[in-house]
SETORFI-768089 format. One record per residue (C-alpha): residue number from 1; residue in one letter; x, y, z. Coordinates in Angstrom, 1 decimal, padded with zeros to 4 digits. Each point is the difference from the previous one (the first is absolute). Layout:
<nodes>
<node k="NUM" r="A" x="X" y="Y" z="Z"/>
...
</nodes>
This chain:
<nodes>
<node k="1" r="M" x="012.8" y="005.0" z="013.2"/>
<node k="2" r="L" x="000.0" y="002.5" z="-003.2"/>
<node k="3" r="H" x="002.8" y="000.6" z="-001.5"/>
<node k="4" r="E" x="001.3" y="003.1" z="-001.5"/>
<node k="5" r="V" x="001.3" y="-000.1" z="-004.0"/>
<node k="6" r="P" x="002.6" y="002.4" z="-000.6"/>
<node k="7" r="G" x="-001.8" y="003.0" z="-002.2"/>
<node k="8" r="A" x="-003.2" y="-000.8" z="000.7"/>
<node k="9" r="K" x="-001.9" y="002.7" z="000.3"/>
<node k="10" r="T" x="-001.6" y="000.4" z="003.2"/>
<node k="11" r="K" x="-002.1" y="003.2" z="-000.9"/>
<node k="12" r="P" x="-003.8" y="-001.2" z="000.0"/>
<node k="13" r="E" x="-002.3" y="000.7" z="-003.1"/>
<node k="14" r="T" x="-002.7" y="002.3" z="-000.1"/>
<node k="15" r="G" x="-004.1" y="-001.2" z="-000.4"/>
<node k="16" r="L" x="000.5" y="001.1" z="-003.7"/>
<node k="17" r="A" x="003.0" y="-002.4" z="-000.8"/>
<node k="18" r="N" x="-001.7" y="-002.8" z="002.1"/>
<node k="19" r="L" x="-002.8" y="-000.1" z="-002.7"/>
<node k="20" r="K" x="002.2" y="-002.0" z="-002.5"/>
<node k="21" r="Y" x="-000.1" y="-003.0" z="002.8"/>
<node k="22" r="L" x="-004.0" y="000.3" z="000.3"/>
<node k="23" r="I" x="-000.2" y="000.0" z="-003.9"/>
<node k="24" r="V" x="002.3" y="-002.9" z="000.1"/>
<node k="25" r="G" x="-001.9" y="-002.0" z="002.7"/>
<node k="26" r="L" x="-003.3" y="000.3" z="-001.8"/>
<node k="27" r="L" x="001.1" y="-001.4" z="-003.1"/>
<node k="28" r="F" x="001.6" y="-002.7" z="001.8"/>
<node k="29" r="G" x="-003.9" y="-000.7" z="001.4"/>
<node k="30" r="I" x="-001.2" y="-000.1" z="-003.2"/>
<node k="31" r="V" x="002.1" y="-002.4" z="-001.0"/>
<node k="32" r="F" x="-000.3" y="-001.8" z="002.8"/>
<node k="33" r="V" x="-004.0" y="000.3" z="-000.3"/>
<node k="34" r="K" x="000.5" y="-001.1" z="-004.0"/>
<node k="35" r="A" x="002.2" y="-002.8" z="000.7"/>
<node k="36" r="E" x="-002.1" y="-001.7" z="003.2"/>
<node k="37" r="I" x="002.9" y="000.1" z="001.9"/>
<node k="38" r="I" x="-002.4" y="001.6" z="002.7"/>
<node k="39" r="S" x="-002.6" y="-003.1" z="-000.5"/>
<node k="40" r="W" x="-000.2" y="-002.2" z="003.3"/>
<node k="41" r="F" x="-001.3" y="-002.4" z="-002.4"/>
<node k="42" r="R" x="003.3" y="000.0" z="-001.9"/>
<node k="43" r="I" x="001.9" y="-000.1" z="003.5"/>
<node k="44" r="Q" x="-001.7" y="-002.8" z="001.1"/>
<node k="45" r="E" x="000.8" y="-001.8" z="-003.4"/>
<node k="46" r="M" x="003.5" y="000.9" z="000.5"/>
<node k="47" r="F" x="000.0" y="-001.8" z="003.3"/>
<node k="48" r="R" x="-001.6" y="-003.0" z="-001.2"/>
<node k="49" r="L" x="002.0" y="-000.6" z="-002.6"/>
<node k="50" r="D" x="-003.3" y="000.6" z="-002.5"/>
<node k="51" r="S" x="001.7" y="002.2" z="-002.5"/>
<node k="52" r="F" x="003.5" y="001.5" z="-001.4"/>
<node k="53" r="H" x="-001.8" y="003.2" z="-000.4"/>
<node k="54" r="M" x="001.7" y="001.9" z="003.8"/>
<node k="55" r="Y" x="003.1" y="-002.0" z="-000.5"/>
<node k="56" r="G" x="000.7" y="001.3" z="-003.8"/>
<node k="57" r="V" x="-000.6" y="003.8" z="001.5"/>
<node k="58" r="I" x="002.2" y="-000.4" z="002.9"/>
<node k="59" r="G" x="002.8" y="-001.8" z="-002.5"/>
<node k="60" r="S" x="-000.4" y="002.7" z="-002.4"/>
<node k="61" r="A" x="000.7" y="002.3" z="002.9"/>
<node k="62" r="V" x="003.4" y="-001.5" z="001.5"/>
<node k="63" r="V" x="001.1" y="-000.8" z="-003.5"/>
<node k="64" r="V" x="-000.6" y="004.1" z="-000.6"/>
<node k="65" r="G" x="001.8" y="000.9" z="003.0"/>
<node k="66" r="L" x="002.9" y="-002.6" z="-000.5"/>
<node k="67" r="L" x="000.8" y="001.7" z="-003.5"/>
<node k="68" r="S" x="-000.8" y="003.1" z="001.4"/>
<node k="69" r="V" x="002.5" y="000.1" z="002.7"/>
<node k="70" r="Q" x="002.9" y="-001.8" z="-001.8"/>
<node k="71" r="L" x="-000.6" y="002.7" z="-002.8"/>
<node k="72" r="I" x="000.5" y="003.2" z="002.8"/>
<node k="73" r="K" x="002.9" y="-001.9" z="000.8"/>
<node k="74" r="R" x="001.6" y="-000.4" z="-003.3"/>
<node k="75" r="F" x="-000.6" y="003.1" z="-001.4"/>
<node k="76" r="G" x="000.2" y="001.8" z="003.3"/>
<node k="77" r="I" x="-003.2" y="001.7" z="-000.9"/>
<node k="78" r="K" x="-000.9" y="003.0" z="002.2"/>
<node k="79" r="T" x="-003.0" y="001.6" z="001.7"/>
<node k="80" r="M" x="-001.7" y="002.6" z="-001.6"/>
<node k="81" r="T" x="001.5" y="002.5" z="002.0"/>
<node k="82" r="G" x="003.8" y="-001.5" z="-001.1"/>
<node k="83" r="E" x="000.5" y="-001.7" z="003.2"/>
<node k="84" r="P" x="001.3" y="-003.5" z="-000.4"/>
<node k="85" r="V" x="-002.1" y="-002.7" z="000.9"/>
<node k="86" r="H" x="001.3" y="-001.8" z="003.3"/>
<node k="87" r="I" x="-001.2" y="-003.3" z="000.9"/>
<node k="88" r="A" x="001.0" y="-001.1" z="003.3"/>
<node k="89" r="P" x="001.1" y="-003.8" z="000.4"/>
<node k="90" r="K" x="-002.8" y="-002.2" z="001.7"/>
<node k="91" r="V" x="000.5" y="-002.1" z="003.1"/>
<node k="92" r="F" x="-001.9" y="-003.1" z="000.5"/>
<node k="93" r="H" x="-001.6" y="-000.4" z="003.3"/>
<node k="94" r="K" x="-002.0" y="-003.2" z="001.1"/>
<node k="95" r="G" x="-002.6" y="002.8" z="001.3"/>
<node k="96" r="Q" x="-001.0" y="000.7" z="-003.7"/>
<node k="97" r="I" x="-001.1" y="-004.3" z="-000.3"/>
<node k="98" r="Y" x="-002.2" y="000.9" z="003.2"/>
<node k="99" r="G" x="-001.3" y="002.9" z="-001.9"/>
<node k="100" r="G" x="-000.7" y="-001.2" z="-003.5"/>
<node k="101" r="L" x="-002.1" y="-003.0" z="001.8"/>
<node k="102" r="I" x="-001.9" y="002.3" z="001.6"/>
<node k="103" r="F" x="-000.6" y="002.7" z="-002.7"/>
<node k="104" r="G" x="-000.9" y="-002.9" z="-001.9"/>
<node k="105" r="L" x="-002.4" y="-001.5" z="002.2"/>
<node k="106" r="G" x="-001.5" y="003.5" z="000.5"/>
<node k="107" r="W" x="-000.1" y="000.2" z="-004.1"/>
<node k="108" r="A" x="-002.0" y="-003.1" z="-000.6"/>
<node k="109" r="I" x="-002.4" y="000.5" z="003.3"/>
<node k="110" r="T" x="-001.5" y="003.3" z="-001.7"/>
<node k="111" r="G" x="001.2" y="000.1" z="-003.7"/>
<node k="112" r="A" x="002.0" y="003.4" z="000.3"/>
<node k="113" r="C" x="003.3" y="000.7" z="000.3"/>
<node k="114" r="P" x="001.3" y="003.7" z="000.5"/>
<node k="115" r="G" x="000.4" y="001.1" z="-003.7"/>
<node k="116" r="P" x="-003.8" y="-000.7" z="-001.3"/>
<node k="117" r="L" x="-001.4" y="001.1" z="003.1"/>
<node k="118" r="F" x="-000.7" y="003.9" z="-000.7"/>
<node k="119" r="A" x="-001.0" y="-001.4" z="-003.6"/>
<node k="120" r="Q" x="-002.6" y="-002.6" z="001.6"/>
<node k="121" r="I" x="-001.0" y="003.0" z="002.7"/>
<node k="122" r="G" x="-000.4" y="002.3" z="-003.3"/>
<node k="123" r="S" x="-001.9" y="-002.4" z="-002.0"/>
<node k="124" r="G" x="-002.7" y="-000.2" z="002.6"/>
<node k="125" r="Y" x="001.1" y="-003.3" z="002.1"/>
<node k="126" r="V" x="-000.2" y="002.3" z="003.1"/>
<node k="127" r="L" x="000.0" y="-002.7" z="002.6"/>
<node k="128" r="V" x="004.0" y="-000.3" z="-001.0"/>
<node k="129" r="A" x="000.5" y="003.2" z="002.6"/>
<node k="130" r="V" x="-000.1" y="-002.6" z="002.4"/>
<node k="131" r="T" x="002.8" y="-002.2" z="-001.6"/>
<node k="132" r="L" x="001.7" y="003.5" z="-000.4"/>
<node k="133" r="L" x="-000.5" y="000.9" z="003.5"/>
<node k="134" r="S" x="001.6" y="-003.2" z="001.0"/>
<node k="135" r="A" x="002.8" y="000.4" z="-002.3"/>
<node k="136" r="L" x="000.9" y="003.7" z="001.4"/>
<node k="137" r="A" x="-000.1" y="-001.9" z="003.5"/>
<node k="138" r="G" x="002.2" y="-002.9" z="-000.7"/>
<node k="139" r="T" x="002.7" y="002.8" z="-001.3"/>
<node k="140" r="W" x="-000.1" y="002.3" z="002.9"/>
<node k="141" r="L" x="-000.1" y="-003.7" z="002.4"/>
<node k="142" r="Y" x="003.1" y="-001.0" z="-002.2"/>
<node k="143" r="G" x="001.8" y="003.3" z="000.5"/>
<node k="144" r="Y" x="-001.1" y="-000.1" z="003.8"/>
<node k="145" r="F" x="001.7" y="-003.4" z="000.7"/>
<node k="146" r="R" x="002.4" y="000.1" z="-003.0"/>
<node k="147" r="E" x="003.2" y="000.0" z="002.5"/>
<node k="148" r="K" x="-001.3" y="-003.1" z="002.3"/>
<node k="149" r="L" x="-001.0" y="-002.1" z="-003.3"/>
<node k="150" r="P" x="002.6" y="-002.3" z="-001.7"/>
<node k="151" r="Q" x="002.6" y="001.8" z="-001.9"/>
</nodes>
């Protein structure tokens, strides 16, 4: 269930305003390609514990995320529109363990997680479209059965 954040914008953005997201997504994809994050071989090296490359990338992202959240909280940083950033408290559910295991298994088998899927397809790995469709189907199934799953 989505929760409304007090003072949040509810007016949808126009197509031109959404252009910024396309640009950031393209730049993000280029970084993924150049850093070899989309490489099936790099991902397999990670799961076989043969290389530090992916662990370094993921670890760096975790550290940057932790520091960013702490800076946002400490200095009361606001959004670009001047609204306060609200970070909702997270509640642990045992279903997160099952979901993480399924996610990791899918990542190991396909060599792709949701982030790089579009960069892989854009780089010419068209067969990854099957993985994208599977990810969408899994997301739909989760939404359909969510209320019946362990919480």
